[in-house]
Structures are given as structure tokens and as C-alpha cells.
N, CA, C and O atoms as a GROMACS GRO file, in nm:
protein
  548
    1MET      N    1   9.257  10.143  12.083
    1MET     CA    2   9.108  10.206  12.028
    1MET      C    3   9.061  10.299  12.167
    1MET      O    4   9.091  10.247  12.274
    2ILE      N    5   9.018  10.380  12.171
    2ILE     CA    6   8.948  10.462  12.273
    2ILE      C    7   8.829  10.458  12.257
    2ILE      O    8   8.794  10.490  12.144
    3LYS      N    9   8.720  10.420  12.351
    3LYS     CA   10   8.595  10.388  12.322
    3LYS      C   11   8.488  10.479  12.417
    3LYS      O   12   8.529  10.539  12.516
    4PHE      N   13   8.410  10.481  12.394
    4PHE     CA   14   8.286  10.586  12.509
    4PHE      C   15   8.161  10.503  12.508
    4PHE      O   16   8.062  10.529  12.439
    5SER      N   17   8.174  10.394  12.597
    5SER     CA   18   8.080  10.297  12.622
    5SER      C   19   8.064  10.238  12.754
    5SER      O   20   8.021  10.128  12.785
    6ASP      N   21   8.107  10.336  12.825
    6ASP     CA   22   8.036  10.282  12.970
    6ASP      C   23   7.931  10.313  13.022
    6ASP      O   24   7.857  10.365  12.938
    7ALA      N   25   7.875  10.305  13.148
    7ALA     CA   26   7.734  10.332  13.161
    7ALA      C   27   7.694  10.493  13.122
    7ALA      O   28   7.589  10.517  13.063
    8HIS      N   29   7.760  10.569  13.149
    8HIS     CA   30   7.701  10.695  13.106
    8HIS      C   31   7.701  10.740  12.973
    8HIS      O   32   7.643  10.844  12.941
    9GLY      N   33   7.762  10.670  12.894
    9GLY     CA   34   7.758  10.678  12.736
    9GLY      C   35   7.645  10.695  12.682
    9GLY      O   36   7.594  10.785  12.615
   10PRO      N   37   7.604  10.573  12.731
   10PRO     CA   38   7.459  10.541  12.640
   10PRO      C   39   7.346  10.641  12.685
   10PRO      O   40   7.272  10.696  12.603
   11ARG      N   41   7.337  10.663  12.834
   11ARG     CA   42   7.270  10.736  12.871
   11ARG      C   43   7.270  10.888  12.809
   11ARG      O   44   7.168  10.939  12.764
   12LEU      N   45   7.372  10.940  12.811
   12LEU     CA   46   7.422  11.074  12.757
   12LEU      C   47   7.370  11.085  12.616
   12LEU      O   48   7.338  11.196  12.573
   13LEU      N   49   7.358  10.968  12.533
   13LEU     CA   50   7.323  10.955  12.389
   13LEU      C   51   7.169  10.978  12.349
   13LEU      O   52   7.105  11.039  12.263
   14ARG      N   53   7.146  10.894  12.462
   14ARG     CA   54   6.991  10.907  12.481
   14ARG      C   55   6.913  11.026  12.526
   14ARG      O   56   6.798  11.052  12.491
   15ILE      N   57   6.981  11.089  12.602
   15ILE     CA   58   6.945  11.234  12.622
   15ILE      C   59   6.948  11.332  12.514
   15ILE      O   60   6.841  11.381  12.479
   16ALA      N   61   7.025  11.356  12.474
   16ALA     CA   62   7.067  11.478  12.338
   16ALA      C   63   7.165  11.399  12.265
   16ALA      O   64   7.283  11.415  12.295
   17PRO      N   65   7.133  11.316  12.174
   17PRO     CA   66   7.230  11.268  12.074
   17PRO      C   67   7.299  11.345  11.990
   17PRO      O   68   7.415  11.314  11.959
   18ALA      N   69   7.234  11.461  11.938
   18ALA     CA   70   7.246  11.557  11.817
   18ALA      C   71   7.358  11.633  11.884
   18ALA      O   72   7.453  11.664  11.811
   19ARG      N   73   7.364  11.675  12.034
   19ARG     CA   74   7.467  11.729  12.082
   19ARG      C   75   7.587  11.674  12.122
   19ARG      O   76   7.701  11.717  12.109
   20VAL      N   77   7.545  11.574  12.173
   20VAL     CA   78   7.687  11.492  12.284
   20VAL      C   79   7.760  11.390  12.142
   20VAL      O   80   7.882  11.371  12.147
   21ARG      N   81   7.692  11.339  12.038
   21ARG     CA   82   7.783  11.306  11.954
   21ARG      C   83   7.891  11.328  11.884
   21ARG      O   84   7.988  11.255  11.865
   22PRO      N   85   7.858  11.478  11.830
   22PRO     CA   86   7.965  11.553  11.783
   22PRO      C   87   8.100  11.600  11.880
   22PRO      O   88   8.220  11.610  11.850
   23ALA      N   89   8.045  11.619  11.978
   23ALA     CA   90   8.109  11.673  12.076
   23ALA      C   91   8.229  11.513  12.166
   23ALA      O   92   8.338  11.509  12.222
   24LEU      N   93   8.160  11.449  12.142
   24LEU     CA   94   8.233  11.310  12.195
   24LEU      C   95   8.333  11.308  12.083
   24LEU      O   96   8.448  11.342  12.110
   25ALA      N   97   8.298  11.270  11.947
   25ALA     CA   98   8.380  11.248  11.839
   25ALA      C   99   8.469  11.339  11.845
   25ALA      O  100   8.579  11.283  11.852
   26ASP      N  101   8.483  11.468  11.847
   26ASP     CA  102   8.564  11.552  11.844
   26ASP      C  103   8.663  11.529  11.945
   26ASP      O  104   8.783  11.535  11.916
   27GLN      N  105   8.621  11.502  12.066
   27GLN     CA  106   8.721  11.520  12.200
   27GLN      C  107   8.836  11.366  12.170
   27GLN      O  108   8.958  11.363  12.182
   28LEU      N  109   8.733  11.242  12.124
   28LEU     CA  110   8.800  11.160  12.112
   28LEU      C  111   8.924  11.131  11.978
   28LEU      O  112   9.024  11.059  11.984
   29GLN      N  113   8.884  11.202  11.881
   29GLN     CA  114   8.943  11.225  11.777
   29GLN      C  115   9.085  11.307  11.813
   29GLN      O  116   9.193  11.270  11.767
   30ASP      N  117   9.070  11.434  11.909
   30ASP     CA  118   9.187  11.494  11.960
   30ASP      C  119   9.258  11.404  12.021
   30ASP      O  120   9.374  11.392  11.982
   31HIS      N  121   9.207  11.305  12.143
   31HIS     CA  122   9.299  11.255  12.198
   31HIS      C  123   9.357  11.099  12.119
   31HIS      O  124   9.439  11.014  12.153
   32ALA      N  125   9.289  11.111  12.029
   32ALA     CA  126   9.378  10.989  11.932
   32ALA      C  127   9.456  11.038  11.862
   32ALA      O  128   9.548  10.958  11.844
   33HIS      N  129   9.476  11.158  11.793
   33HIS     CA  130   9.575  11.254  11.761
   33HIS      C  131   9.666  11.234  11.852
   33HIS      O  132   9.760  11.159  11.826
   34ALA      N  133   9.655  11.308  12.003
   34ALA     CA  134   9.768  11.345  12.092
   34ALA      C  135   9.846  11.213  12.117
   34ALA      O  136   9.966  11.223  12.143
   35ILE      N  137   9.780  11.074  12.109
   35ILE     CA  138   9.843  10.975  12.134
   35ILE      C  139   9.965  10.922  12.022
   35ILE      O  140  10.074  10.866  12.036
   36ALA      N  141   9.895  10.965  11.921
   36ALA     CA  142   9.986  10.897  11.778
   36ALA      C  143  10.100  10.983  11.756
   36ALA      O  144  10.208  10.950  11.707
   37GLU      N  145  10.052  11.130  11.810
   37GLU     CA  146  10.210  11.234  11.817
   37GLU      C  147  10.309  11.192  11.929
   37GLU      O  148  10.432  11.197  11.922
   38ASP      N  149  10.226  11.147  12.042
   38ASP     CA  150  10.298  11.134  12.183
   38ASP      C  151  10.455  10.984  12.119
   38ASP      O  152  10.578  10.988  12.116
   39ALA      N  153  10.340  10.867  12.078
   39ALA     CA  154  10.409  10.751  12.037
   39ALA      C  155  10.531  10.790  11.932
   39ALA      O  156  10.641  10.735  11.941
   40ALA      N  157  10.506  10.870  11.850
   40ALA     CA  158  10.569  10.908  11.706
   40ALA      C  159  10.682  11.003  11.800
   40ALA      O  160  10.797  10.959  11.792
   41GLY      N  161  10.671  11.093  11.866
   41GLY     CA  162  10.748  11.186  11.933
   41GLY      C  163  10.855  11.089  12.034
   41GLY      O  164  10.970  11.130  12.051
   42SER      N  165  10.816  10.978  12.089
   42SER     CA  166  10.896  10.893  12.171
   42SER      C  167  11.003  10.835  12.094
   42SER      O  168  11.117  10.812  12.133
   43ILE      N  169  10.949  10.812  11.969
   43ILE     CA  170  11.057  10.725  11.872
   43ILE      C  171  11.172  10.834  11.838
   43ILE      O  172  11.292  10.814  11.852
   44ARG      N  173  11.100  10.970  11.783
   44ARG     CA  174  11.205  11.054  11.710
   44ARG      C  175  11.311  11.134  11.842
   44ARG      O  176  11.415  11.192  11.811
   45ASP      N  177  11.264  11.122  11.988
   45ASP     CA  178  11.349  11.209  12.047
   45ASP      C  179  11.442  11.146  12.087
   45ASP      O  180  11.431  11.041  12.151
   46GLY      N  181  11.562  11.210  12.051
   46GLY     CA  182  11.718  11.191  12.076
   46GLY      C  183  11.759  11.116  12.004
   46GLY      O  184  11.878  11.096  12.030
   47ALA      N  185  11.708  11.032  11.880
   47ALA     CA  186  11.743  10.939  11.795
   47ALA      C  187  11.807  11.003  11.678
   47ALA      O  188  11.774  11.111  11.629
   48ILE      N  189  11.914  10.918  11.635
   48ILE     CA  190  12.000  11.003  11.550
   48ILE      C  191  11.979  10.887  11.395
   48ILE      O  192  11.994  10.765  11.405
   49SER      N  193  11.951  10.939  11.297
   49SER     CA  194  11.953  10.902  11.178
   49SER      C  195  12.066  10.829  11.111
   49SER      O  196  12.176  10.875  11.142
   50GLY      N  197  12.070  10.735  11.034
   50GLY     CA  198  12.198  10.734  10.957
   50GLY      C  199  12.304  10.670  11.021
   50GLY      O  200  12.283  10.590  11.112
   51ALA      N  201  12.446  10.706  10.972
   51ALA     CA  202  12.595  10.648  11.028
   51ALA      C  203  12.607  10.642  11.156
   51ALA      O  204  12.680  10.561  11.213
   52GLY      N  205  12.524  10.740  11.224
   52GLY     CA  206  12.553  10.738  11.361
   52GLY      C  207  12.456  10.690  11.451
   52GLY      O  208  12.468  10.702  11.573
   53HIS      N  209  12.344  10.625  11.386
   53HIS     CA  210  12.248  10.557  11.449
   53HIS      C  211  12.282  10.481  11.568
   53HIS      O  212  12.381  10.407  11.569
   54VAL      N  213  12.198  10.496  11.678
   54VAL     CA  214  12.203  10.381  11.807
   54VAL      C  215  12.074  10.347  11.838
   54VAL      O  216  11.979  10.411  11.883
   55PRO      N  217  12.096  10.193  11.792
   55PRO     CA  218  11.966  10.128  11.881
   55PRO      C  219  11.917  10.169  12.018
   55PRO      O  220  11.993  10.200  12.110
   56SER      N  221  11.765  10.168  12.029
   56SER     CA  222  11.747  10.193  12.179
   56SER      C  223  11.770  10.088  12.250
   56SER      O  224  11.768   9.976  12.200
   57LEU      N  225  11.798  10.113  12.402
   57LEU     CA  226  11.811   9.962  12.489
   57LEU      C  227  11.654   9.932  12.485
   57LEU      O  228  11.553   9.996  12.455
   58PRO      N  229  11.685   9.796  12.531
   58PRO     CA  230  11.563   9.724  12.542
   58PRO      C  231  11.449   9.792  12.660
   58PRO      O  232  11.496   9.856  12.755
   59GLY      N  233  11.302   9.775  12.648
   59GLY     CA  234  11.249   9.842  12.729
   59GLY      C  235  11.216   9.968  12.683
   59GLY      O  236  11.114  10.022  12.724
   60GLU      N  237  11.303  10.032  12.588
   60GLU     CA  238  11.292  10.206  12.620
   60GLU      C  239  11.222  10.190  12.441
   60GLU      O  240  11.228  10.091  12.369
   61PRO      N  241  11.172  10.295  12.416
   61PRO     CA  242  11.091  10.315  12.239
   61PRO      C  243  11.217  10.294  12.150
   61PRO      O  244  11.328  10.332  12.188
   62PRO      N  245  11.196  10.235  12.037
   62PRO     CA  246  11.280  10.235  11.925
   62PRO      C  247  11.308  10.382  11.885
   62PRO      O  248  11.236  10.481  11.892
   63ASN      N  249  11.456  10.361  11.836
   63ASN     CA  250  11.516  10.534  11.839
   63ASN      C  251  11.476  10.549  11.663
   63ASN      O  252  11.448  10.443  11.609
   64ALA      N  253  11.475  10.614  11.617
   64ALA     CA  254  11.455  10.622  11.442
   64ALA      C  255  11.568  10.655  11.377
   64ALA      O  256  11.662  10.734  11.392
   65ASP      N  257  11.530  10.567  11.294
   65ASP     CA  258  11.659  10.583  11.170
   65ASP      C  259  11.600  10.585  11.047
   65ASP      O  260  11.655  10.652  10.960
   66THR      N  261  11.491  10.523  11.018
   66THR     CA  262  11.468  10.539  10.879
   66THR      C  263  11.327  10.630  10.856
   66THR      O  264  11.281  10.666  10.748
   67HIS      N  265  11.272  10.659  10.997
   67HIS     CA  266  11.157  10.717  11.020
   67HIS      C  267  11.018  10.661  10.967
   67HIS      O  268  10.906  10.713  10.966
   68ASP      N  269  11.060  10.542  10.924
   68ASP     CA  270  10.923  10.442  10.905
   68ASP      C  271  10.849  10.432  10.980
   68ASP      O  272  10.736  10.477  10.961
   69LEU      N  273  10.876  10.383  11.072
   69LEU     CA  274  10.770  10.367  11.222
   69LEU      C  275  10.712  10.497  11.242
   69LEU      O  276  10.592  10.517  11.222
   70ASP      N  277  10.794  10.587  11.280
   70ASP     CA  278  10.699  10.721  11.337
   70ASP      C  279  10.636  10.777  11.282
   70ASP      O  280  10.549  10.849  11.330
   71GLN      N  281  10.668  10.757  11.111
   71GLN     CA  282  10.585  10.842  11.032
   71GLN      C  283  10.458  10.773  11.016
   71GLN      O  284  10.364  10.843  10.981
   72SER      N  285  10.434  10.640  11.038
   72SER     CA  286  10.353  10.554  10.982
   72SER      C  287  10.236  10.566  11.142
   72SER      O  288  10.153  10.477  11.162
   73ILE      N  289  10.246  10.655  11.213
   73ILE     CA  290  10.138  10.618  11.326
   73ILE      C  291  10.053  10.719  11.324
   73ILE      O  292  10.100  10.833  11.330
   74HIS      N  293   9.928  10.704  11.314
   74HIS     CA  294   9.828  10.803  11.262
   74HIS      C  295   9.680  10.774  11.323
   74HIS      O  296   9.631  10.665  11.292
   75ALA      N  297   9.625  10.834  11.382
   75ALA     CA  298   9.442  10.831  11.444
   75ALA      C  299   9.393  10.793  11.330
   75ALA      O  300   9.453  10.815  11.225
   76THR      N  301   9.325  10.757  11.333
   76THR     CA  302   9.221  10.673  11.253
   76THR      C  303   9.081  10.764  11.274
   76THR      O  304   9.057  10.831  11.375
   77GLU      N  305   8.981  10.750  11.138
   77GLU     CA  306   8.863  10.838  11.157
   77GLU      C  307   8.772  10.807  11.274
   77GLU      O  308   8.787  10.698  11.328
   78VAL      N  309   8.691  10.881  11.314
   78VAL     CA  310   8.603  10.842  11.426
   78VAL      C  311   8.469  10.767  11.355
   78VAL      O  312   8.397  10.811  11.265
   79ILE      N  313   8.461  10.651  11.420
   79ILE     CA  314   8.353  10.527  11.336
   79ILE      C  315   8.225  10.552  11.483
   79ILE      O  316   8.246  10.566  11.604
   80GLU      N  317   8.097  10.547  11.404
   80GLU     CA  318   7.963  10.616  11.499
   80GLU      C  319   7.895  10.492  11.446
   80GLU      O  320   7.869  10.470  11.327
   81THR      N  321   7.865  10.402  11.560
   81THR     CA  322   7.722  10.329  11.529
   81THR      C  323   7.622  10.352  11.644
   81THR      O  324   7.655  10.400  11.752
   82ALA      N  325   7.508  10.317  11.614
   82ALA     CA  326   7.412  10.330  11.724
   82ALA      C  327   7.440  10.356  11.830
   82ALA      O  328   7.399  10.463  11.874
   83ASP      N  329   7.530  10.258  11.924
   83ASP     CA  330   7.551  10.262  12.058
   83ASP      C  331   7.723  10.277  12.073
   83ASP      O  332   7.764  10.257  12.187
   84GLU      N  333   7.800  10.303  11.995
   84GLU     CA  334   7.940  10.338  12.005
   84GLU      C  335   8.005  10.418  11.931
   84GLU      O  336   7.987  10.420  11.810
   85ILE      N  337   8.094  10.497  11.994
   85ILE     CA  338   8.162  10.619  11.876
   85ILE      C  339   8.321  10.572  11.943
   85ILE      O  340   8.345  10.540  12.060
   86ARG      N  341   8.408  10.579  11.835
   86ARG     CA  342   8.539  10.508  11.857
   86ARG      C  343   8.616  10.576  11.760
   86ARG      O  344   8.570  10.631  11.660
   87THR      N  345   8.758  10.568  11.800
   87THR     CA  346   8.871  10.596  11.727
   87THR      C  347   8.966  10.500  11.752
   87THR      O  348   8.949  10.411  11.836
   88SER      N  349   9.077  10.513  11.677
   88SER     CA  350   9.183  10.426  11.718
   88SER      C  351   9.329  10.511  11.667
   88SER      O  352   9.351  10.621  11.616
   89VAL      N  353   9.404  10.407  11.705
   89VAL     CA  354   9.553  10.476  11.616
   89VAL      C  355   9.609  10.350  11.575
   89VAL      O  356   9.623  10.249  11.645
   90SER      N  357   9.641  10.367  11.448
   90SER     CA  358   9.690  10.311  11.370
   90SER      C  359   9.842  10.263  11.358
   90SER      O  360   9.903  10.358  11.408
   91VAL      N  361   9.911  10.196  11.330
   91VAL     CA  362  10.075  10.187  11.283
   91VAL      C  363  10.083  10.092  11.170
   91VAL      O  364  10.061   9.972  11.182
   92THR      N  365  10.123  10.165  11.040
   92THR     CA  366  10.130  10.061  10.960
   92THR      C  367  10.218  10.013  10.872
   92THR      O  368  10.195   9.961  10.763
   93SER      N  369  10.374  10.044  10.956
   93SER     CA  370  10.480  10.022  10.931
   93SER      C  371  10.519   9.829  10.947
   93SER      O  372  10.457   9.753  11.022
   94ASP      N  373  10.590   9.804  10.890
   94ASP     CA  374  10.659   9.654  10.891
   94ASP      C  375  10.708   9.648  11.011
   94ASP      O  376  10.706   9.537  11.063
   95HIS      N  377  10.772   9.773  11.100
   95HIS     CA  378  10.867   9.767  11.246
   95HIS      C  379  10.720   9.775  11.340
   95HIS      O  380  10.748   9.768  11.459
   96ALA      N  381  10.607   9.784  11.320
   96ALA     CA  382  10.476   9.809  11.443
   96ALA      C  383  10.548   9.683  11.549
   96ALA      O  384  10.526   9.703  11.668
   97TRP      N  385  10.621   9.575  11.519
   97TRP     CA  386  10.605   9.447  11.610
   97TRP      C  387  10.705   9.495  11.714
   97TRP      O  388  10.692   9.445  11.826
   98LEU      N  389  10.815   9.594  11.695
   98LEU     CA  390  10.896   9.663  11.794
   98LEU      C  391  10.803   9.679  11.936
   98LEU      O  392  10.849   9.665  12.049
   99GLU      N  393  10.655   9.712  11.902
   99GLU     CA  394  10.570   9.744  12.064
   99GLU      C  395  10.577   9.653  12.132
   99GLU      O  396  10.586   9.665  12.255
  100ARG      N  397  10.575   9.532  12.066
  100ARG     CA  398  10.582   9.351  12.145
  100ARG      C  399  10.703   9.294  12.143
  100ARG      O  400  10.716   9.208  12.229
  101GLY      N  401  10.807   9.315  12.065
  101GLY     CA  402  10.899   9.249  12.071
  101GLY      C  403  10.906   9.138  11.949
  101GLY      O  404  10.850   9.170  11.844
  102GLY      N  405  10.971   9.009  11.956
  102GLY     CA  406  10.997   8.929  11.849
  102GLY      C  407  11.074   8.822  11.932
  102GLY      O  408  11.099   8.830  12.052
  103ALA      N  409  11.118   8.692  11.826
  103ALA     CA  410  11.179   8.621  11.882
  103ALA      C  411  11.317   8.635  11.944
  103ALA      O  412  11.340   8.563  12.040
  104ASN      N  413  11.394   8.701  11.909
  104ASN     CA  414  11.512   8.752  11.930
  104ASN      C  415  11.570   8.904  11.970
  104ASN      O  416  11.682   8.946  12.001
  105VAL      N  417  11.418   8.976  11.950
  105VAL     CA  418  11.438   9.100  11.986
  105VAL      C  419  11.340   9.156  12.119
  105VAL      O  420  11.217   9.159  12.110
  106VAL      N  421  11.394   9.189  12.208
  106VAL     CA  422  11.305   9.250  12.338
  106VAL      C  423  11.238   9.336  12.303
  106VAL      O  424  11.274   9.412  12.213
  107GLU      N  425  11.075   9.350  12.390
  107GLU     CA  426  10.998   9.434  12.320
  107GLU      C  427  11.067   9.600  12.333
  107GLU      O  428  11.141   9.608  12.431
  108ARG      N  429  11.057   9.725  12.257
  108ARG     CA  430  11.030   9.820  12.282
  108ARG      C  431  10.944   9.897  12.252
  108ARG      O  432  10.931   9.956  12.145
  109PRO      N  433  10.850   9.904  12.385
  109PRO     CA  434  10.740   9.979  12.356
  109PRO      C  435  10.745  10.138  12.342
  109PRO      O  436  10.832  10.209  12.391
  110TYR      N  437  10.628  10.183  12.263
  110TYR     CA  438  10.614  10.281  12.186
  110TYR      C  439  10.471  10.348  12.206
  110TYR      O  440  10.457  10.466  12.236
  111LEU      N  441  10.361  10.256  12.186
  111LEU     CA  442  10.247  10.319  12.140
  111LEU      C  443  10.181  10.311  12.299
  111LEU      O  444  10.135  10.416  12.344
  112SER      N  445  10.176  10.180  12.389
  112SER     CA  446  10.115  10.143  12.499
  112SER      C  447  10.202  10.287  12.608
  112SER      O  448  10.145  10.373  12.675
  113PRO      N  449  10.306  10.271  12.593
  113PRO     CA  450  10.377  10.426  12.727
  113PRO      C  451  10.271  10.549  12.676
  113PRO      O  452  10.216  10.618  12.762
  114ALA      N  453  10.248  10.570  12.541
  114ALA     CA  454  10.183  10.709  12.542
  114ALA      C  455  10.012  10.711  12.548
  114ALA      O  456   9.935  10.806  12.560
  115VAL      N  457   9.986  10.570  12.534
  115VAL     CA  458   9.835  10.592  12.594
  115VAL      C  459   9.820  10.607  12.742
  115VAL      O  460   9.728  10.670  12.795
  116ARG      N  461   9.935  10.531  12.817
  116ARG     CA  462   9.939  10.590  12.967
  116ARG      C  463   9.942  10.734  12.981
  116ARG      O  464   9.880  10.808  13.057
  117ARG      N  465  10.034  10.758  12.882
  117ARG     CA  466  10.090  10.900  12.930
  117ARG      C  467   9.945  11.018  12.887
  117ARG      O  468   9.921  11.123  12.945
  118GLN      N  469   9.889  10.973  12.802
  118GLN     CA  470   9.768  11.055  12.754
  118GLN      C  471   9.656  11.027  12.804
  118GLN      O  472   9.556  11.093  12.777
  119HIS      N  473   9.656  10.923  12.888
  119HIS     CA  474   9.522  10.880  12.971
  119HIS      C  475   9.460  11.013  13.047
  119HIS      O  476   9.351  11.055  13.007
  120GLY      N  477   9.531  11.083  13.162
  120GLY     CA  478   9.456  11.180  13.205
  120GLY      C  479   9.427  11.252  13.123
  120GLY      O  480   9.306  11.270  13.110
  121SER      N  481   9.510  11.319  13.041
  121SER     CA  482   9.454  11.420  12.965
  121SER      C  483   9.316  11.402  12.892
  121SER      O  484   9.227  11.487  12.896
  122THR      N  485   9.302  11.258  12.810
  122THR     CA  486   9.181  11.212  12.719
  122THR      C  487   9.042  11.224  12.836
  122THR      O  488   8.930  11.261  12.803
  123ILE      N  489   9.083  11.180  12.985
  123ILE     CA  490   8.967  11.170  13.060
  123ILE      C  491   8.935  11.336  13.090
  123ILE      O  492   8.829  11.392  13.062
  124ARG      N  493   9.042  11.394  13.149
  124ARG     CA  494   8.993  11.531  13.162
  124ARG      C  495   8.925  11.606  13.049
  124ARG      O  496   8.809  11.647  13.059
  125GLY      N  497   9.010  11.627  12.926
  125GLY     CA  498   8.906  11.642  12.791
  125GLY      C  499   8.760  11.590  12.775
  125GLY      O  500   8.678  11.666  12.724
  126LEU      N  501   8.727  11.480  12.811
  126LEU     CA  502   8.610  11.423  12.809
  126LEU      C  503   8.518  11.486  12.922
  126LEU      O  504   8.401  11.512  12.892
  127ARG      N  505   8.559  11.509  13.038
  127ARG     CA  506   8.484  11.559  13.170
  127ARG      C  507   8.452  11.720  13.125
  127ARG      O  508   8.339  11.769  13.127
  128GLY      N  509   8.579  11.794  13.082
  128GLY     CA  510   8.541  11.932  13.011
  128GLY      C  511   8.435  11.950  12.869
  128GLY      O  512   8.384  12.053  12.824
  129ALA      N  513   8.428  11.818  12.826
  129ALA     CA  514   8.340  11.828  12.714
  129ALA      C  515   8.218  11.840  12.762
  129ALA      O  516   8.163  11.946  12.733
  130PHE      N  517   8.138  11.741  12.847
  130PHE     CA  518   8.020  11.713  12.923
  130PHE      C  519   8.008  11.788  13.022
  130PHE      O  520   7.894  11.776  13.067
  131ALA      N  521   8.081  11.875  13.092
  131ALA     CA  522   8.069  12.012  13.128
  131ALA      C  523   8.011  12.082  13.072
  131ALA      O  524   7.902  12.121  13.114
  132ARG      N  525   8.062  12.122  12.961
  132ARG     CA  526   8.035  12.218  12.869
  132ARG      C  527   7.874  12.216  12.816
  132ARG      O  528   7.795  12.310  12.811
  133LEU      N  529   7.856  12.089  12.782
  133LEU     CA  530   7.744  12.057  12.747
  133LEU      C  531   7.616  12.056  12.844
  133LEU      O  532   7.504  12.095  12.812
  134ILE      N  533   7.654  12.003  12.969
  134ILE     CA  534   7.547  12.020  13.073
  134ILE      C  535   7.526  12.168  13.122
  134ILE      O  536   7.417  12.198  13.170
  135ARG      N  537   7.621  12.255  13.113
  135ARG     CA  538   7.630  12.417  13.138
  135ARG      C  539   7.524  12.476  13.045
  135ARG      O  540   7.437  12.550  13.090
  136SER      N  541   7.531  12.440  12.899
  136SER     CA  542   7.501  12.493  12.790
  136SER      C  543   7.334  12.451  12.783
  136SER      O  544   7.263  12.512  12.703
  137ALA      N  545   7.278  12.349  12.866
  137ALA     CA  546   7.185  12.268  12.855
  137ALA      C  547   7.060  12.376  12.902
  137ALA      O  548   6.944  12.337  12.906
   0.00000   0.00000   0.00000
């Protein structure tokens, strides 16, 4: 989940909510999509489907075979409440458990590494959006 609820968020929303909320919602949605695509891409990269399929090594993202997992990763709609704007990335596949592993299967993370890889871009995007809002004020 990507949230904007730190110390500055509520203050900015009180100052100019009509300008801040849409800009923030757009940035959060863009970055949720980037995380979803990053995670799905890590599953597809180098994967071979069908007879030549080779499972990934423990600790690496799963290799796509049926594409059920990578095609089930999506950014959700932005949800706004009085004091929070959020979006998330959902995984609807029955294979979502591979992120954390199972009783006899070592984890094969795909979503948490995508979040880490996109973190800097998310922060830069939010800072840029706020800088644009401040300059246009």
C-alpha cells in the first residue's frame, strides 16, 4: 500500500485540498502502476513457458509458466478519505503465496523487491508534484 499520511500530508491538504488531492492521487496511481509492472516484469523476464519451463531459484522471483501470476498483478483504484489518500497493488492469482513461500517452498519474492526498486522513483515523483504545486501557488 502506498500512503500519504506523514506530517506534511495533512498540512498540505488543509492549505489547498482542491489542488493537492488530484495531484497526489495521480502520482500515487502512477507509482502503483509502476510497482505492478515492475513486479510482473520480474516474473516474465527470462521465463520460458511450456515444456522448456525452468522454475526459478529460491529467493528469486518466480519464472512465468502459465502467466497466471504476472497477469494478476494490478494497481487498485485510488481511495480518498478525509485524512488519507491511498492506493495499493493487488495480486489475485492463487500463486500469490510464492511471495512469502509455503510449507515446502522457499519464498520467491516479486512484489516486495518491486516496491524497493520503485521507492526512489515514488519519492522523486511526489517531491516533483509538490514542487510544481508550490511554484504555481
